[in-house]
C-alpha positions as CSV (number, residue, x, y, z in Angstrom):
1,X,-0.7,14.9,-20.9
2,X,1.6,12.1,-21.8
3,X,1.8,8.9,-20.1
4,X,4.9,6.6,-20.4
5,X,4.5,3.3,-19.0
6,X,7.2,0.8,-18.4
7,X,6.8,-3.1,-18.1
8,X,9.2,-6.1,-18.0
9,X,11.3,-5.6,-15.2
10,X,11.8,-8.3,-12.4
11,X,14.3,-10.4,-10.8
12,X,16.6,-12.5,-12.9
13,X,19.8,-14.6,-12.4
14,X,23.3,-13.5,-13.9
15,X,23.6,-14.4,-17.4
16,X,19.9,-14.1,-17.9
17,X,17.7,-12.1,-20.1
18,X,15.1,-9.5,-19.7
19,X,13.0,-7.3,-22.4
20,X,11.7,-3.8,-21.1
21,X,8.9,-2.0,-22.9
22,X,7.8,1.5,-22.7
23,X,4.8,2.8,-24.4
24,X,3.9,6.4,-24.7
25,X,0.3,7.7,-24.9
26,X,-1.8,10.8,-24.7
27,X,-1.3,14.2,-26.6
28,X,1.5,13.2,-29.0
29,X,2.1,14.8,-32.3
30,X,5.5,13.2,-32.7
31,X,8.2,11.8,-30.7
32,X,12.2,12.4,-31.5
33,X,14.5,10.6,-29.5
34,X,13.6,8.1,-26.9
35,X,15.9,6.3,-24.3
36,X,16.5,4.1,-21.3
37,X,18.0,5.4,-18.0
38,X,18.8,3.5,-14.8
39,X,19.4,4.6,-11.3
40,X,21.1,2.1,-8.6
41,X,20.8,2.6,-5.0
42,X,23.1,5.7,-3.8
43,X,24.2,6.2,-7.5
44,X,23.4,8.9,-10.0
45,X,20.9,8.4,-12.8
46,X,22.8,7.4,-16.1
47,X,21.8,7.2,-19.5
48,X,21.9,3.5,-20.8
49,X,20.9,3.7,-24.4
50,X,19.0,5.9,-26.9
51,X,17.4,5.6,-30.2
52,X,16.5,8.6,-32.6
53,X,13.2,8.5,-34.6
54,X,15.6,7.5,-37.7
55,X,16.7,4.3,-35.6
56,X,20.2,5.6,-34.6
57,X,21.3,3.9,-31.6
58,X,23.9,5.0,-28.9
59,X,25.0,2.9,-25.8
60,X,26.8,3.3,-22.5
61,X,30.0,1.4,-22.8
62,X,29.0,-0.9,-19.7
63,X,26.3,-2.3,-21.8
64,X,27.6,-2.4,-25.4
65,X,27.2,-6.0,-26.9
66,X,24.7,-7.1,-24.3
67,X,21.6,-4.5,-24.5
68,X,20.0,-3.6,-27.6
69,X,17.3,-0.6,-27.8
70,X,14.8,-0.6,-30.5
71,X,11.4,1.2,-31.1
72,X,8.2,0.9,-33.1
73,X,7.2,4.3,-34.1
74,X,3.8,3.2,-35.0
75,X,3.1,2.0,-31.5
76,X,5.0,5.1,-29.8
77,X,6.9,2.2,-27.8
78,X,10.6,1.7,-27.2
79,X,12.2,-1.6,-26.2
80,X,15.2,-2.7,-24.3
81,X,16.5,-6.2,-24.7
82,X,19.0,-6.9,-22.1
83,X,21.1,-10.1,-22.3
84,X,23.9,-11.7,-20.2
85,X,22.6,-9.5,-17.2
86,X,25.2,-8.9,-14.5
87,X,24.6,-8.0,-11.0
88,X,25.8,-4.5,-11.5
89,X,22.9,-4.1,-14.1
90,X,20.6,-4.1,-11.0
91,X,18.7,-0.6,-10.8
92,X,15.5,1.0,-11.4
93,X,15.1,1.7,-15.2
94,X,13.4,4.6,-16.4
95,X,12.1,5.2,-19.9
96,X,12.4,8.8,-21.4
97,X,10.9,10.4,-24.5
98,X,11.3,13.8,-26.4
99,X,7.7,14.6,-27.0
100,X,6.1,17.1,-29.2
101,X,2.5,17.9,-28.4
102,X,2.4,20.3,-31.4
103,X,4.5,21.1,-34.4
104,X,6.3,23.7,-32.4
105,X,6.6,22.4,-28.9
106,X,8.9,19.8,-27.2
107,X,9.6,18.4,-23.8
108,X,11.0,15.3,-22.1
109,X,8.6,12.9,-20.5
110,X,9.5,10.2,-18.1
111,X,8.1,6.7,-17.0
112,X,7.6,5.7,-13.5
113,X,10.5,3.2,-13.6
114,X,10.7,-0.5,-13.3
115,X,13.0,-2.6,-11.0
116,X,15.5,-4.8,-12.6
117,X,17.3,-7.1,-10.0
118,X,20.1,-9.6,-11.3
119,X,21.0,-11.8,-8.4
120,X,21.8,-15.5,-7.8
């Protein structure tokens, strides 16, 4: 019964920036890791970035130095700041969160996806 809603996608020129947001709501006791995945046409979905509840982050090599993942635990929201965007960043970006609806249960929740298109 958890909803993850992404926003912030759109069309941007190479070298531009976008900021994605994903808020989780519903039956939530706690959220552990949160992350962003992306999937380009004809390609497998890949993990872009993750952030733990304690703030530790990891990135796929192709976005290191350009993307920054962060979260606001009080708002159950994760962000992805994307700078110096390249055409190869074009994809549907999906929010993911490890949800605990109770103190003993956990599962992964997914957002609906938001399109990011980088083109001149």
